[in-house]
C-alpha positions as CSV (number, residue, x, y, z in Angstrom):
1,M,-29.7,0.7,26.3
2,G,-26.7,2.3,24.7
3,Q,-26.8,5.8,23.5
4,V,-26.8,6.1,19.7
5,Q,-24.0,8.3,18.4
6,D,-22.6,9.4,15.1
7,P,-19.4,7.5,14.3
8,T,-16.0,9.1,14.7
9,P,-14.5,10.0,11.3
10,V,-11.9,7.7,9.9
11,L,-8.7,7.8,7.8
12,L,-9.4,6.9,4.2
13,I,-6.7,4.7,2.6
14,I,-6.5,3.6,-1.0
15,A,-4.2,0.8,-2.2
16,A,-3.2,1.1,-5.8
17,S,-1.7,-1.8,-7.6
18,S,-0.1,-1.8,-11.1
19,R,3.1,-2.4,-13.0
20,Y,2.9,1.0,-14.6
21,D,4.2,4.3,-13.1
22,A,1.7,6.1,-15.3
23,A,-1.2,4.2,-13.7
24,F,-0.1,5.1,-10.2
25,Q,0.1,8.8,-11.2
26,W,-3.3,8.7,-12.9
27,A,-4.8,6.9,-9.8
28,R,-3.2,9.5,-7.5
29,D,-4.6,12.4,-9.6
30,R,-8.1,11.0,-9.7
31,A,-8.0,10.2,-6.0
32,V,-7.1,13.7,-5.1
33,E,-9.9,15.0,-7.3
34,S,-12.4,12.8,-5.5
35,F,-11.1,12.7,-1.9
36,G,-8.9,15.6,-1.4
37,D,-5.2,16.0,-0.6
38,I,-3.0,13.0,0.3
39,A,-1.5,13.2,3.7
40,L,0.8,10.2,3.4
41,S,1.8,7.9,0.6
42,S,3.9,4.8,0.8
43,P,6.7,3.7,-1.5
44,A,5.6,1.5,-4.3
45,F,6.1,-1.9,-2.6
46,D,6.9,-5.0,-4.7
47,F,3.8,-7.2,-4.7
48,T,5.1,-10.7,-4.8
49,E,2.9,-12.7,-2.4
50,T,0.6,-14.1,-5.1
51,D,0.3,-14.6,-8.9
52,Y,-3.5,-14.2,-8.6
53,Y,-3.5,-11.0,-10.7
54,T,-0.9,-12.0,-13.3
55,A,-3.5,-13.1,-15.9
56,T,-5.3,-9.8,-15.9
57,M,-2.7,-7.3,-14.7
58,G,0.7,-8.8,-15.8
59,A,3.8,-9.6,-13.8
60,G,6.0,-7.3,-11.8
61,L,3.2,-5.6,-9.8
62,K,3.7,-3.0,-7.2
63,K,1.3,-1.7,-4.6
64,Q,1.3,1.8,-3.2
65,F,-0.9,3.3,-0.4
66,F,-2.5,6.7,-0.2
67,A,-3.9,8.1,3.0
68,F,-6.0,11.2,2.8
69,E,-5.9,14.4,4.8
70,R,-9.7,14.7,5.2
71,L,-11.3,12.2,7.5
72,V,-14.5,10.5,6.3
73,D,-17.6,9.0,7.7
74,P,-17.1,5.2,7.7
75,S,-20.5,4.7,6.2
76,Q,-19.2,6.2,3.0
77,L,-17.0,3.1,2.3
78,A,-19.4,1.3,0.0
79,G,-19.8,4.4,-2.2
80,I,-16.0,4.9,-2.2
81,K,-15.4,1.3,-3.3
82,R,-17.9,1.8,-6.2
83,S,-16.2,5.0,-7.2
84,T,-12.7,3.4,-7.2
85,N,-14.1,0.5,-9.3
86,E,-15.4,3.0,-11.8
87,C,-12.0,4.7,-11.8
88,E,-10.3,1.4,-12.5
89,A,-12.6,0.7,-15.4
90,G,-12.0,4.2,-16.7
91,Y,-8.3,3.7,-16.8
92,A,-8.6,0.3,-18.5
93,G,-10.8,2.0,-21.0
94,L,-8.1,4.4,-22.0
95,G,-6.3,1.4,-23.7
96,L,-2.8,2.6,-22.7
97,H,-1.6,-0.9,-21.8
98,P,-2.1,-4.4,-23.2
99,E,-3.5,-5.9,-19.9
100,P,-7.3,-5.9,-19.4
101,R,-6.8,-4.6,-15.9
102,P,-3.7,-2.4,-15.7
103,L,-4.8,-0.8,-12.4
104,N,-6.4,-2.1,-9.2
105,L,-7.8,0.2,-6.5
106,D,-8.7,-1.1,-3.1
107,P,-10.1,1.4,-0.6
108,G,-10.4,1.0,3.1
109,Y,-10.3,3.0,6.3
110,M,-8.3,3.1,9.5
111,T,-9.3,3.8,13.1
112,E,-6.9,3.7,16.0
113,A,-8.0,0.1,16.5
114,K,-8.5,-1.4,13.0
115,L,-7.9,-1.4,9.3
116,I,-11.0,-2.2,7.3
117,L,-10.9,-3.0,3.6
118,A,-13.8,-2.9,1.1
119,S,-14.5,-5.8,-1.3
120,T,-17.1,-6.9,-3.9
121,K,-16.6,-10.5,-2.8
122,D,-18.6,-12.0,0.1
123,R,-16.9,-14.4,2.5
124,D,-17.8,-15.8,5.9
125,H,-15.8,-13.1,7.7
126,R,-17.1,-10.1,5.7
127,I,-20.0,-7.8,6.6
128,Y,-22.4,-6.5,3.9
129,L,-22.4,-2.7,3.7
130,G,-24.9,-2.3,0.8
131,R,-24.7,-1.5,-2.9
132,G,-22.9,-4.8,-3.5
133,I,-20.0,-4.0,-1.2
134,Y,-18.6,-5.9,1.8
135,A,-16.2,-4.9,4.6
136,E,-13.4,-6.9,6.1
137,N,-11.5,-6.2,9.4
138,T,-8.1,-7.0,7.9
139,L,-5.8,-5.8,10.7
140,Y,-6.3,-4.8,14.4
141,F,-4.0,-2.8,16.6
142,H,-2.9,-4.6,19.8
143,H,0.1,-4.3,22.1
144,G,1.6,-1.4,20.1
145,A,1.5,-3.2,16.7
146,W,-0.7,-4.2,13.8
147,Q,-1.9,-7.8,14.1
148,P,-3.3,-10.0,11.3
149,R,-6.5,-11.9,11.3
150,P,-6.6,-15.6,10.1
151,W,-8.0,-14.3,6.8
152,T,-5.6,-11.4,6.3
153,Y,-4.0,-11.3,2.9
154,P,-0.3,-12.3,3.0
155,D,0.9,-8.9,1.8
156,Y,-1.0,-7.1,4.6
157,Q,1.0,-9.1,7.1
158,R,4.3,-7.6,5.9
159,A,6.4,-5.5,8.2
160,D,7.0,-2.7,5.6
161,Y,3.2,-2.3,5.2
162,H,2.8,-2.2,9.0
163,E,5.5,0.5,9.3
164,F,3.4,2.6,6.8
165,F,0.2,1.8,8.7
166,L,1.9,2.9,12.0
167,R,2.7,6.3,10.4
168,C,-1.0,6.5,9.3
169,R,-2.2,5.7,12.8
170,E,0.1,8.4,14.2
171,Y,-1.3,10.9,11.7
172,L,-4.9,9.8,12.6
173,R,-4.2,10.3,16.3
174,R,-2.9,13.8,15.6
175,K,-6.1,14.5,13.6
176,Y,-8.3,13.2,16.4
177,A,-6.5,15.5,18.8
178,E,-7.5,18.5,16.6
179,L,-11.2,17.5,16.7
């Protein structure tokens, strides 16, 4: 029988999508209030792989990632996803933009071996965490690079995202060395 152990803390990452710079700044400010200082942030990448969000978010979307200094317990992911959903709704409720959903926030976490994303949608490859939230192993690290799964969203297969995730993994490895 294996020995039960507490999980190793993980690197919290939040993806913010919008077409408004003000939404990115608002999301960043709220995220820092909730999760602490940001260790790494990506550029705002053009989000062109799908038009799935156009009806509710408009055209010309960008996606930016925030990775946080403080490592978290991976069991917190469901609560974090619920919190980011509330944050999204709060921003929409401000009525600053004509779209019904001017901001999308998708949290996840990274270990040295994988990138996990949270979702409210169940699929055959997702694991239920509780509180209406599922987890998906979106990328795995193998042979020195991030690798997609058959279900990995097209944008998460991009080289520029992977470059940022490599920086995040290096940061995480340094944090682990301090533990």
